[in-house]
N, C-alpha and C positions, 0 to 999 in steps of 0.2 A: 459127617454124616454115613448114610446107609449104601449098604454096595450099591444095591438095586435102584439109588439116587443116581448112582455113576454115569457117565457119557463114552459112547464106544469106541473104544481104541485108543484109552487115555487109564494113564499107570497110576494104579493105589498104593497104598501103604496100610495094609490091616493095622487096626488099635484098639480091636477086642471082636470078641466072641460071644453072643447070647444068645445061646438056645440051652435045649433043654440037655441034660447032663450026657444021657445020649450022643444024641445028635452032636455035640460038641467032639466027644471022644473021635468021632468016626470024622470030620473036620480037621481033627489035629492029624490023624493018621495019613490024609490025604496031604498035609500040609500045609493048612489053612488055620496057620497060628499068629500071634500079635507080631507086629515089625516084618511079616512076609509080604514082598510086591506080588500085587498081582495085575492084572489086563482085562480090562471087559471086553470081549470079543463080539458077544452079541446081546440084543437084550428083546422079549417078545413081549408083545400083549399085553397078558396074561401076568407080567408082573416079574418070568420064570427070564433066566439069563447065564449066560455061559463065559467062563471067565479063565482065564490061563493063569498055571499057577505049578513053578517050577516045573516048565515044559510040559505040563500039561494039562488038558480041557475038563473043565469040570461043571456039569449044568445042575442049576443049584432053584430050585422053587422060589417063588415068592416069600414066603414066612422065614426060609433060611435064610437068605438073601438082606431080608430085612433083620436079621440079628447079626447081623457083618457089620461093623462101624468099620471104615476107612479114611482117610485123609490123601489126599493127592501127592505123589512122589517128590519130593523136593521140596517142601514145603515144613 
């Protein structure tokens, strides 16, 4: 599933990042890599969302969030 399809408050694990090379490198520098646990903290109507990664809150736009695939933690 795509990250922007996740539910608020649920834990997920990143399974892949599909984005432009520059964006993918920036996300990697921020700690958004494969097998990284993330929590969806808030979602906006425009498709943007706020996630928690390694103790840090990140705001992601709709296009970037659509390029991050996740699965529910524990599955």
